[in-house]
C-alpha positions in Angstrom: 0.6 -0.3 0.3 2.7 2.4 0.3 4.2 2.2 -2.5 1.0 2.8 -5.0 -0.3 5.7 -2.3 3.4 7.5 -2.9 3.3 6.3 -6.8 -0.3 7.7 -7.0 0.7 10.9 -4.4 3.7 11.8 -6.9 1.7 11.7 -10.0 -1.4 13.4 -9.0 0.9 15.9 -6.9 2.4 17.2 -10.5 -0.5 17.8 -12.0 -1.5 21.5 -12.8 -4.3 22.9 -10.7 -5.3 26.3 -12.6 -8.6 26.3 -12.9 -9.2 23.1 -10.5 -10.5 24.4 -7.5 -11.2 21.1 -5.9 -8.1 19.5 -6.8 -5.9 22.5 -6.1 -8.0 22.8 -2.3 -7.3 18.9 -1.7 -3.1 19.2 -3.1 -2.8 21.8 -0.3 -4.2 20.1 2.6 -1.0 18.9 2.7 0.6 15.1 2.6 -0.1 12.4 5.1 2.9 10.5 6.0 1.1 7.8 7.0 -0.3 5.3 4.0 -3.6 4.8 4.7 -3.8 8.6 4.8 -1.4 9.4 1.5 -3.5 6.5 -0.7 -7.1 8.0 0.1 -5.0 11.4 -0.2 -3.7 10.3 -3.2 -7.0 8.8 -4.6 -9.3 12.0 -3.9 -6.8 14.4 -5.6 -6.4 12.2 -9.0 -10.3 11.9 -8.3 -10.6 15.8 -7.8 -8.5 16.3 -10.7 -10.5 14.8 -13.0 -13.9 15.9 -12.1 -12.3 19.9 -12.2 -11.3 19.1 -15.6 -14.5 17.3 -17.1 -16.2 20.0 -15.1 -14.6 22.6 -17.6 -15.1 20.5 -20.5 -18.7 20.1 -19.7 -18.9 23.9 -19.6 -17.1 24.4 -22.3 -19.5 22.4 -24.4 -22.3 25.1 -22.9 -24.0 22.6 -20.8 -24.9 24.0 -17.1 -24.8 21.1 -14.0 -28.6 19.7 -14.9 -28.0 19.3 -18.3 -24.6 17.7 -17.7 -26.8 15.2 -15.8 -29.6 14.3 -17.7 -26.6 13.7 -20.6 -24.7 11.3 -17.8 -27.1 9.5 -17.1 -28.5 8.6 -20.3 -24.9 8.3 -21.1 -24.8 5.3 -18.4 -28.2 4.0 -19.7 -30.1 5.4 -16.7 -34.2 6.1 -17.6 -34.4 9.5 -18.0 -34.3 11.9 -15.2 -34.4 8.8 -12.9 -30.7 9.9 -11.6 -30.9 13.4 -11.7 -34.4 13.8 -9.4 -33.0 12.7 -6.6 -30.0 15.1 -7.6 -32.3 17.9 -5.4 -33.2 20.1 -9.0 -36.4 22.4 -9.3 -38.1 19.6 -11.4 -38.6 23.1 -13.0 -34.7 23.0 -13.8 -35.0 19.4 -14.8 -37.5 20.0 -17.6 -35.5 23.1 -18.9 -32.2 20.4 -19.4 -34.1 17.9 -21.4 -36.4 20.7 -23.7 -32.8 22.2 -24.0 -30.9 19.1 -25.1 -33.7 18.8 -27.3 -33.9 21.8 -28.9 -30.0 21.5 -29.2 -30.3 17.9 -30.7 -29.0 15.2 -27.9 -32.4 14.1 -26.7 -35.5 12.6 -28.3 -37.5 10.6 -26.9 -36.1 10.5 -23.6 -33.1 9.2 -25.1 -29.3 9.6 -26.6 -29.5 10.6 -30.5 -26.2 10.1 -32.9 -25.3 13.6 -32.1 -26.0 13.4 -28.3 -23.7 10.1 -27.7 -21.4 12.0 -29.7 -20.8 14.9 -27.7 -20.9 13.4 -24.7 -18.0 11.4 -25.8 -16.4 14.6 -26.7 -16.7 15.7 -22.9 -15.2 12.5 -22.0 -12.4 12.3 -24.4 -11.5 16.6 -23.5 -11.4 15.4 -19.8 -8.9 12.3 -20.6 -7.2 14.8 -22.1 -6.6 16.7 -19.2 -6.2 13.5 -17.4 -2.8 13.1 -19.9 -0.2 14.8 -16.9 -1.1 12.8 -14.3 -1.4 9.1 -16.5 2.5 10.4 -18.2 3.9 10.9 -14.1 2.6 7.4 -14.2 4.3 5.8 -16.7 4.8 1.8 -16.9 3.6 1.8 -13.8 0.0 3.5 -14.4 -1.1 -1.0 -15.5 -0.3 -2.2 -12.9 -1.2 0.6 -10.3 -5.1 0.9 -11.5 -4.9 -3.0 -11.1 -4.4 -2.8 -7.3 -6.8 0.2 -6.8 -9.1 -1.8 -8.8 -8.3 -4.8 -6.4 -8.5 -3.0 -3.5 -12.0 -1.1 -5.0 -13.7 -4.7 -5.5 -12.3 -5.5 -1.8 -14.5 -2.6 -0.6 -17.7 -3.3 -3.2 -17.9 -6.6 -1.4 -17.5 -5.5 2.0 -20.7 -3.6 1.1 -18.8 -0.2 1.1 -19.5 1.2 -2.0 -22.3 0.1 -4.4 -22.7 -2.8 -6.3 -23.7 -1.3 -9.1 -21.7 0.4 -11.9 -25.0 3.3 -12.7 -24.7 4.2 -9.3 -20.7 4.1 -9.3 -20.3 6.0 -12.4 -23.1 8.4 -12.0 -21.3 9.7 -9.1 
């Protein structure tokens, strides 16, 4: 665990913080000494970096938060508003988001159109591009590190600490 935590923390600490408030705030908390806390902190850094990058990609695509919620639930295969309705948005806001996505040609009859899938894929690709500095810093250790983290994540799922439904985890 110490090695994994150190590798991940080293890679994440080198990433750019500009325009990434959650990542920068988490990084400013300072690097913990103990391996368990270091691993938790490093995973949080990577998560917040990607999250901030994802928000930037969605915003640059002209989407607001509710539209992105709707788009994500449809992207992951959830029925329209099944997830978004649980996030505390006003009913009018969710209806407006659906209408805006329909006007844009991204949603029709409660499902993503080909244009909507392409738009959502583009957001994902732009997010991934912004994460290349962390991946590059891990170099040839990336696959090994992901394998370890996936294994530990599965143990957490098996213990009931995380939801077993991949769609619930994918949606946040």
